[in-house]
N, C-alpha and C positions, 0 to 999 in steps of 0.2 A: 150255202155250201159248208161242208164239214171242215173243221180245222185241219190244215195241212201240217204234218209233223215229219221230221226227218230222223231216221235211225240208221244204224249200220248193221249189216248181217255178215258174219264171218263163216267161211268154210274151213279155215286153217289149212290153206294150200301150202305145200312144201315142194318147191322145184329143186330136186336133188335128193339123194338117198342117205346123206350123212346124218348121224344123230345130232351133231352140232347145229346143222341147219334147222332141224326140228326144234331143238331147245331154244335157239335164237328166235324162231318164229313165235313160240309161246310167250317169251319175254316181251317181244315187240307188241304182241296183241294186248297184253295186260297194260302196257304203257299207252297204247292207242286208246283203250277204253277209258283210262284215267283222263287223257286229254279230251276225249269226246265228251266226258262228263263236264269238264271245265269249260268247253266251248258251247255247251248248251244243246247237244244232241238229245233227242227224247228217249231213245232206247238203243240197246246193244244186244244183238241176237247171235246165237250160235246154232248151227245145224247139228244133227246127229247122223253120222255115217259110220260104217264099219268096213274094214278090209279094203280101203280105197287109197292106196299109197299115192302120194302126190296130190291127188284131187282134194282129199279132206282127211285131216288127222283129228277131227273133232268127234271122237267116239265117246267122250265123257263130258258133255257141255256143262252139266250142272256143277262139276268140280271146278271148271275154269271160271264159271260165273260166281262161284263161292269166293274164289280168290279175288276176282274183280270187285265183288261187293265190299271188300275191305279197303280198297283204294279209291272208291267213288262214294258220292254222297246222295246224288239225286237221280241219276240216269236209271231208267227201267231196264231190267235184266230179262231178256227174252230167250226162252227155250224154243228154238225154231227148226225142228220140233222134236218132242219126245216120241220115239217110235213105239207106240203103245202095244202093238201085237207081240213084241218080243219080251216084255217085262211084266212081272207080277204086279197087279195094281197096288198092293201094299207097299212094295218097294218104290213105286212112282210117288205115292202119297208121302212116304217118309222123306224121300230126297227133296221133293218140291217143298215140303213143309220146312225142312232144315234150311234150304236156300231162302225161303221167305222170312224165316226168323233172322238169319245172318244179315239179310239185306234190309231188314226193318220194313217188310212189305212192299218190295219192288219187283216181284216176279210177274212175268207175263207167260202164261202156260200155253205154249203152242203144242198141238198134237197132230199126228198124222199116221198114215199106214206105211210109208216108205214105198220105194219103187224098184229096189234092187233085187233081182232074182237070187243073187248070191247070199244076201242077208237072210232071205226067207229060207234058203236051203240050210244055211249054217245054224239058224235058230230053230229049225224044224217046225216051221209054221206053213200051212198051205196058203199060197198066195191067192188062190181062187176064193178063199174065205176071209180075205184080209179086212174087208169093210165090216163084216159082222163081228170079227174079233176086236177091231178098233172100237166100234160102238159099245160093245159090252165092257171092254176094259176102261174106256173113258167114263162110262156110267158108274162103274165101280169106284174109280178114283174120286169122282165128285161125291159119291155117297159117303165115302170115308171122310172127306173134308167137311161135308155138311154135318156129319155126326159129331164133329168137334171133340174128339177123344172118346165119344160113346162107343160101345161095343158094336161091331158090324159082323153080320153073318151073311155070307153070300157064296155062291158057287158058280163058276163058269167052266167052259170047256178046258181051259188051260190054267185054272187057278181055283183055290178054295180059301175062303176067309172064315175061320171057325169061331166066330164070336169073340173077336179080340179088339182091344183099344189101340189105335194106331197113333203114334206120337213121332215128332212134335206136331202141334197144331199149326195150321197156317195163320199168319197175321191178318191177311185180308179175308174178310168174311162175306159170304160163306166159303169163298175160294178165290184164288187169283183169276184175273180175266182169262177166258179160254179162247184160243184161236184154233182154227182148223186150216191146215195147209192142203191145197188141192190144185191139180192142173186140169181137172175135168169139170164139166157142167154138173155131172152127177154128184161130185164132191161138193160143189158150191151149194147145191140143193140140200144135201145132207147137213151141211153146216147151218144153213138157214133154218131148217126144221128144228134144230136144237137151240137156235138163238145165239150161236157163237160167232165171234169175229172171224174174218177171212184173211188168209195169207195166200198170195198168188204170184205168178211170174209172167209178166207181159212178153218176155223174150220168147215164150213158146207159142203164143197165139197172135201176138200183135195187139195194139191198143184197141182197134175198132172191134174185133171179135171178142176180146176180153170185156169191153164195155157192155156188149150184149149179154154176156154171161153174168156180169155183176148186176145188171138190171133184173135178170131172173132171180138172182140171189136176194135182192131187196124185195121183190114181189113175193117171194116165198116166205120171207120173214114176216111180212104183213099177214099173209094167209094163215100162218101158224101162231098168230097172236103176239109176235115180237115187234118191237118198235124199230123200224128201219133206221131212224135217225140216231138211235143209240148204238147201232152196229158199226164197227170200223172195218175198213178194207185196207190191208197193207200190201204193197206191190214191191217186189224185188226188182229194182232197176239198176243195172250196172252203170256206174259213172266213173270217169277218170278226168281229173282236172290237170291241165298242163299250161305252161306259159306260151307255148307255140303249137301250131298244128303238127309240125314235124315231130315234136316230142310225143304228142298224143297218138300219131300214127305208129310210132315205134312201140308204144305201150300196147297197141292192139294185138301184138303177137301173144301176149299173156292172156288176153281175153279169148282168142281163138284156141289156145291150148286148153283153157278152162272148159270151153264148150265141147271140144273133142272128148275130154275126159268125162264130162257129164253124159254125153251120148253113150260112151262105152259103159258107163255105170248102169244105166237103166235099160239098155237095149238087150233083148233076149239073146241067148247064146248063139242062135242060128242067124 
């Protein structure tokens, strides 16, 4: 059995509309990351969402992880995930490279397509082509990193790289570990074909059905020449620890609020 590791994933939820509440939350999260490093957690992750008041104020996770990199020593810093369809590949490579330098090679590069119709509308990208855009942008980012400051020339539908050297270079060679976030079997298969690690959420499917999808992921890895034993699967599992059941039940209100906000985020307008 693969080694079991424990990390923390943050949405940066803010229950309340005051700026003071938002600022306090950011300060608390940095302190929590410092404590998590001290206690031996393996990794600390941040999502990327936009325009989601309350549900998630994590619109610039790389900046927050850069701050955390300066108050921690060992914990891995996870981008969970960079929404690649919305960003020029050069900018992704530059910012991930900067974070990898600041953290002395502790970045975990999570990638994904996103699921919010509002985000696709705001960033003027066609959701129906999100997978193709994601695959092309990820391939471009990794090409830049593998070039190791060599000139890269490449053109995609939403970007052009005109023979430039992209800096700074990542510390981890040829690039940080790459993860793919998905809630669908098609996404699991896409990650497996490319040989990338997998980020998933049991809360959406349940453990049994998710286990079946993970088995397909591992089978596909092998079919495409990747070592299933080297691939890692991370699952986002909500936990709350309390001294009594009554205290735990009281905390459930926050979890239900979070789930309602999540459904509102990804549900179509109709």
